[in-house]
mmCIF file as gemmi writes it, N, C-alpha and C atoms, coordinates in Angstrom:
data_model
loop_
_atom_site.group_PDB
_atom_site.id
_atom_site.type_symbol
_atom_site.label_atom_id
_atom_site.label_alt_id
_atom_site.label_comp_id
_atom_site.label_asym_id
_atom_site.label_entity_id
_atom_site.label_seq_id
_atom_site.pdbx_PDB_ins_code
_atom_site.Cartn_x
_atom_site.Cartn_y
_atom_site.Cartn_z
_atom_site.occupancy
_atom_site.B_iso_or_equiv
_atom_site.pdbx_formal_charge
_atom_site.auth_seq_id
_atom_site.auth_asym_id
_atom_site.pdbx_PDB_model_num
ATOM 1 N N . MET Axp A 1 ? 5.722 -5.085 -7.261 1 0 ? 1 A 1
ATOM 2 C CA . MET Axp A 1 ? 4.335 -5.011 -7.738 1 0 ? 1 A 1
ATOM 3 C C . MET Axp A 1 ? 4.263 -4.234 -9.047 1 0 ? 1 A 1
ATOM 4 N N . MET Axp A 2 ? 3.355 -4.642 -9.902 1 0 ? 2 A 1
ATOM 5 C CA . MET Axp A 2 ? 3.169 -3.936 -11.163 1 0 ? 2 A 1
ATOM 6 C C . MET Axp A 2 ? 2.536 -2.576 -10.909 1 0 ? 2 A 1
ATOM 7 N N . GLY Axp A 3 ? 3.045 -1.549 -11.58 1 0 ? 3 A 1
ATOM 8 C CA . GLY Axp A 3 ? 2.474 -0.21 -11.457 1 0 ? 3 A 1
ATOM 9 C C . GLY Axp A 3 ? 2.761 0.437 -10.124 1 0 ? 3 A 1
ATOM 10 N N . MET Axp A 4 ? 3.762 -0.071 -9.425 1 0 ? 4 A 1
ATOM 11 C CA . MET Axp A 4 ? 4.084 0.466 -8.104 1 0 ? 4 A 1
ATOM 12 C C . MET Axp A 4 ? 4.546 1.919 -8.205 1 0 ? 4 A 1
ATOM 13 N N . ASN Axp A 5 ? 5.06 2.289 -9.378 1 0 ? 5 A 1
ATOM 14 C CA . ASN Axp A 5 ? 5.56 3.652 -9.544 1 0 ? 5 A 1
ATOM 15 C C . ASN Axp A 5 ? 4.443 4.66 -9.744 1 0 ? 5 A 1
ATOM 16 N N . VAL Axp A 6 ? 3.23 4.191 -10.019 1 0 ? 6 A 1
ATOM 17 C CA . VAL Axp A 6 ? 2.121 5.119 -10.254 1 0 ? 6 A 1
ATOM 18 C C . VAL Axp A 6 ? 1.045 5.002 -9.189 1 0 ? 6 A 1
ATOM 19 N N . ILE Axp A 7 ? 1.228 4.067 -8.257 1 0 ? 7 A 1
ATOM 20 C CA . ILE Axp A 7 ? 0.236 3.881 -7.191 1 0 ? 7 A 1
ATOM 21 C C . ILE Axp A 7 ? 0.316 5.046 -6.206 1 0 ? 7 A 1
ATOM 22 N N . THR Axp A 8 ? -0.839 5.45 -5.694 1 0 ? 8 A 1
ATOM 23 C CA . THR Axp A 8 ? -0.867 6.575 -4.755 1 0 ? 8 A 1
ATOM 24 C C . THR Axp A 8 ? -0.957 6.063 -3.33 1 0 ? 8 A 1
ATOM 25 N N . LEU Axp A 9 ? -0.601 6.906 -2.379 1 0 ? 9 A 1
ATOM 26 C CA . LEU Axp A 9 ? -0.651 6.507 -0.976 1 0 ? 9 A 1
ATOM 27 C C . LEU Axp A 9 ? -2.073 6.163 -0.565 1 0 ? 9 A 1
ATOM 28 N N . SER Axp A 10 ? -3.055 6.878 -1.135 1 0 ? 10 A 1
ATOM 29 C CA . SER Axp A 10 ? -4.45 6.602 -0.79 1 0 ? 10 A 1
ATOM 30 C C . SER Axp A 10 ? -4.848 5.215 -1.279 1 0 ? 10 A 1
ATOM 31 N N . ASP Axp A 11 ? -4.33 4.819 -2.453 1 0 ? 11 A 1
ATOM 32 C CA . ASP Axp A 11 ? -4.631 3.489 -2.976 1 0 ? 11 A 1
ATOM 33 C C . ASP Axp A 11 ? -4.038 2.423 -2.064 1 0 ? 11 A 1
ATOM 34 N N . VAL Axp A 12 ? -2.822 2.669 -1.599 1 0 ? 12 A 1
ATOM 35 C CA . VAL Axp A 12 ? -2.161 1.719 -0.703 1 0 ? 12 A 1
ATOM 36 C C . VAL Axp A 12 ? -2.953 1.57 0.585 1 0 ? 12 A 1
ATOM 37 N N . ALA Axp A 13 ? -3.371 2.703 1.145 1 0 ? 13 A 1
ATOM 38 C CA . ALA Axp A 13 ? -4.134 2.676 2.388 1 0 ? 13 A 1
ATOM 39 C C . ALA Axp A 13 ? -5.452 1.95 2.178 1 0 ? 13 A 1
ATOM 40 N N . PHE Axp A 14 ? -6.077 2.16 1.014 1 0 ? 14 A 1
ATOM 41 C CA . PHE Axp A 14 ? -7.347 1.506 0.698 1 0 ? 14 A 1
ATOM 42 C C . PHE Axp A 14 ? -7.165 -0.003 0.604 1 0 ? 14 A 1
ATOM 43 N N . LEU Axp A 15 ? -6.108 -0.424 -0.092 1 0 ? 15 A 1
ATOM 44 C CA . LEU Axp A 15 ? -5.844 -1.852 -0.252 1 0 ? 15 A 1
ATOM 45 C C . LEU Axp A 15 ? -5.423 -2.486 1.071 1 0 ? 15 A 1
ATOM 46 N N . ALA Axp A 16 ? -4.705 -1.729 1.885 1 0 ? 16 A 1
ATOM 47 C CA . ALA Axp A 16 ? -4.212 -2.251 3.161 1 0 ? 16 A 1
ATOM 48 C C . ALA Axp A 16 ? -5.375 -2.642 4.064 1 0 ? 16 A 1
ATOM 49 N N . ASP Axp A 17 ? -6.53 -1.974 3.885 1 0 ? 17 A 1
ATOM 50 C CA . ASP Axp A 17 ? -7.704 -2.306 4.698 1 0 ? 17 A 1
ATOM 51 C C . ASP Axp A 17 ? -8.173 -3.724 4.402 1 0 ? 17 A 1
ATOM 52 N N . TYR Axp A 18 ? -7.924 -4.2 3.178 1 0 ? 18 A 1
ATOM 53 C CA . TYR Axp A 18 ? -8.403 -5.521 2.77 1 0 ? 18 A 1
ATOM 54 C C . TYR Axp A 18 ? -7.277 -6.552 2.693 1 0 ? 18 A 1
ATOM 55 N N . GLU Axp A 19 ? -6.042 -6.058 2.543 1 0 ? 19 A 1
ATOM 56 C CA . GLU Axp A 19 ? -4.898 -6.967 2.427 1 0 ? 19 A 1
ATOM 57 C C . GLU Axp A 19 ? -3.884 -6.678 3.526 1 0 ? 19 A 1
ATOM 58 N N . PRO Axp A 20 ? -3.962 -7.379 4.651 1 0 ? 20 A 1
ATOM 59 C CA . PRO Axp A 20 ? -3.018 -7.16 5.76 1 0 ? 20 A 1
ATOM 60 C C . PRO Axp A 20 ? -1.564 -7.236 5.313 1 0 ? 20 A 1
ATOM 61 N N . ASP Axp A 21 ? -1.267 -8.091 4.331 1 0 ? 21 A 1
ATOM 62 C CA . ASP Axp A 21 ? 0.106 -8.224 3.855 1 0 ? 21 A 1
ATOM 63 C C . ASP Axp A 21 ? 0.591 -6.907 3.256 1 0 ? 21 A 1
ATOM 64 N N . LEU Axp A 22 ? -0.304 -6.207 2.537 1 0 ? 22 A 1
ATOM 65 C CA . LEU Axp A 22 ? 0.081 -4.919 1.956 1 0 ? 22 A 1
ATOM 66 C C . LEU Axp A 22 ? 0.347 -3.913 3.06 1 0 ? 22 A 1
ATOM 67 N N . GLY Axp A 23 ? -0.447 -3.971 4.124 1 0 ? 23 A 1
ATOM 68 C CA . GLY Axp A 23 ? -0.248 -3.062 5.247 1 0 ? 23 A 1
ATOM 69 C C . GLY Axp A 23 ? 1.133 -3.251 5.846 1 0 ? 23 A 1
ATOM 70 N N . ILE Axp A 24 ? 1.58 -4.515 5.892 1 0 ? 24 A 1
ATOM 71 C CA . ILE Axp A 24 ? 2.9 -4.816 6.442 1 0 ? 24 A 1
ATOM 72 C C . ILE Axp A 24 ? 3.998 -4.343 5.487 1 0 ? 24 A 1
ATOM 73 N N . LEU Axp A 25 ? 3.765 -4.538 4.186 1 0 ? 25 A 1
ATOM 74 C CA . LEU Axp A 25 ? 4.772 -4.169 3.192 1 0 ? 25 A 1
ATOM 75 C C . LEU Axp A 25 ? 4.924 -2.659 3.061 1 0 ? 25 A 1
ATOM 76 N N . PHE Axp A 26 ? 3.787 -1.942 3.052 1 0 ? 26 A 1
ATOM 77 C CA . PHE Axp A 26 ? 3.822 -0.506 2.813 1 0 ? 26 A 1
ATOM 78 C C . PHE Axp A 26 ? 3.795 0.315 4.09 1 0 ? 26 A 1
ATOM 79 N N . GLY Axp A 27 ? 3.61 -0.324 5.233 1 0 ? 27 A 1
ATOM 80 C CA . GLY Axp A 27 ? 3.56 0.385 6.505 1 0 ? 27 A 1
ATOM 81 C C . GLY Axp A 27 ? 4.685 1.392 6.683 1 0 ? 27 A 1
ATOM 82 N N . PRO Axp A 28 ? 5.948 0.976 6.485 1 0 ? 28 A 1
ATOM 83 C CA . PRO Axp A 28 ? 7.079 1.892 6.679 1 0 ? 28 A 1
ATOM 84 C C . PRO Axp A 28 ? 7.008 3.123 5.784 1 0 ? 28 A 1
ATOM 85 N N . TYR Axp A 29 ? 6.358 3.015 4.612 1 0 ? 29 A 1
ATOM 86 C CA . TYR Axp A 29 ? 6.304 4.129 3.668 1 0 ? 29 A 1
ATOM 87 C C . TYR Axp A 29 ? 5.19 5.11 4.009 1 0 ? 29 A 1
ATOM 88 N N . LEU Axp A 30 ? 4.259 4.678 4.883 1 0 ? 30 A 1
ATOM 89 C CA . LEU Axp A 30 ? 3.141 5.544 5.232 1 0 ? 30 A 1
ATOM 90 C C . LEU Axp A 30 ? 3.409 6.347 6.497 1 0 ? 30 A 1
ATOM 91 N N . ASP Axp A 31 ? 4.512 6.046 7.169 1 0 ? 31 A 1
ATOM 92 C CA . ASP Axp A 31 ? 4.823 6.769 8.412 1 0 ? 31 A 1
ATOM 93 C C . ASP Axp A 31 ? 5.172 8.219 8.124 1 0 ? 31 A 1
C-alpha cells in the first residue's frame, strides 16, 4: 500500500471498520 510507512495504527483500525479486507491484512499487526 502507498504510504504504508507513515500510516498509524489508529488509521488502520478506522479503515478496518469499513474495509474487512484491511482488517484481515492488518489484523496480525494489531495484536
